[in-house]
C-alpha positions, 0 to 999 in steps of 0.5 A: 525763628523763621529764618532758622526753619527757612535754613532748616527747610533749604538744607532738608531739600538740598540734602533730599536733592543729593540723594535724589541724584545719588540714588541712580548713581548707586543703582548704576554702580551696582548694575554695571556689568563685571567681566572677570579675566580667566586665565589658563595655559591649556588649549581651547579644546580643553576641558577647562575652557568648555567647563568655564564657558558653561560657568559663564553662561550660568553666571550671567543668566544668574546675574541677569547679564551682569557678570560674565567670564572672558576666556584667556586660554593657552597661556595668553597672558602667561605661561604654566608655571606664573598662572597663580601669580597671575591671580595673585598679581591682579594680571587676571581675575581668576587663573588655572594653576597647576602646582607641580610646574613650579617645584618647591612652591606647593610642596604639601599639594603636589604629595597627592601627585606621589606614584599611586595616591589615591582616596579609598573611596575611588579614583574618579576625578570627580571624588578626588577633586572634591576630596582635596577641596574639601581639605584645602582650607586646613591643609593647603591654604598657608601655601597659597598666601595672596589668592583666594582659592575657589576649588581645587582639580585633580586629573586622572592618573597620567600615562606614559605615552611612548614613540618607540618603545612599547613598555611593557617591562621596568627595564624598557623605561632604561635610557628613555627620555620622558616629559614631565610636568613637576618635580614629584614627576620627576623623580618617579621617571628617575626611578623607573630609570628613565631621564626626565625632560622639562618641556612645556605642554604645548611643545610636547607634540613637536618635541615627540616628533623631532625625537627630542624626547621618547615619551611624555606623561599625561592623562588621556584628555590632556593627550587629546587636547595637545593631539599627542596621538599624532605622534604617540605609538604606545601608551601604559596602562594604568596611570601612575600619578595624578596632576593637581590645580587650583582654581584662584581668584585675586582677593581684591577683585572678589572683594570689589564686587558687588555683594550679590555678584560676590554671593554668585561666585561663592555659590557656584564654587567650592566642593559643588564645582570641584565635583562637576569638573572633576566629572567633567574630566572623567568624561574627557578621559574616556573620549580621549582614550578613543581618541588615542586608539583612533589614532592607531596608538597601542594601549599596553599593560604590564604583567603582574610581576612587573607592575609589582617592580614598578610600584616598588621602584616608586614606593619609597619617593612618598615616605621620603616626601613625607618625611621631609615635610614633617621636618619642616613642621608641615602636617603632611602625614595627617594630610596625606592620611586625610586624602587617602581615608 
């Protein structure tokens, strides 16, 4: 009996000793700092970079230094078309992808980038980004298998920035070579009578300067980031169509985070972050317009009758794309209605 008691005592001591040794190890694992690699293809001066640095500071403070973001701008980890795949594969922990640069992969999302598609409640980036994020789970999640989408973003409508011709009539588009940012933009450029050319964003300024292209489509904030004002002479207002981005996270990386750090990611993203990023894009759009004017770019508009012609030229594109997606069994019409309200 005494032998049995002594054996149990030794076992208890061993278990307690093991627990004592394990507790510091668990504590160290929970307190070990985590650095998430964040990728995007835009320049370091872009709003995305600036807002992510603010987010990183907030996460670091809220986690007492245990969670940080390390930024990889300007396509350091991969070009624009690969951003979502960087998050899928784990090369990046979080990546900002542009849906339109990979034709056919995100067709429902790309509906938002058809000409003059704007929610009835307003066309600010803050409103559009929040609205698209709110509709993601119901209508878009199936397009982004393999990533955890943190939030979506919608830019201000892209403007036409040209080097030689001021666009004052629909026929002024005829024969122009215009850089585009996605399949739907290519269709819009073609419908207006111009020739779409695929040029990477970072090469656009040089292509304009060398006369390889006659114009490019960017929101003002993008035009400033890529310094388009140094080569463009004219900008047509209003913009014609938006671009859609998503902040995608590798799901395995998210699941591997300590629960409290995962909670910080969840609490700081979603519709609230979409609204915040959108508001920052709105502010940057005004700054970008001022930049273009300061560089000597002339802002032009079209008379009402010419604008009516322009709208009529691109109107069939949305109906055609919605019909094609509906034929594939996708709820394109319902999604469009839900977005525009």
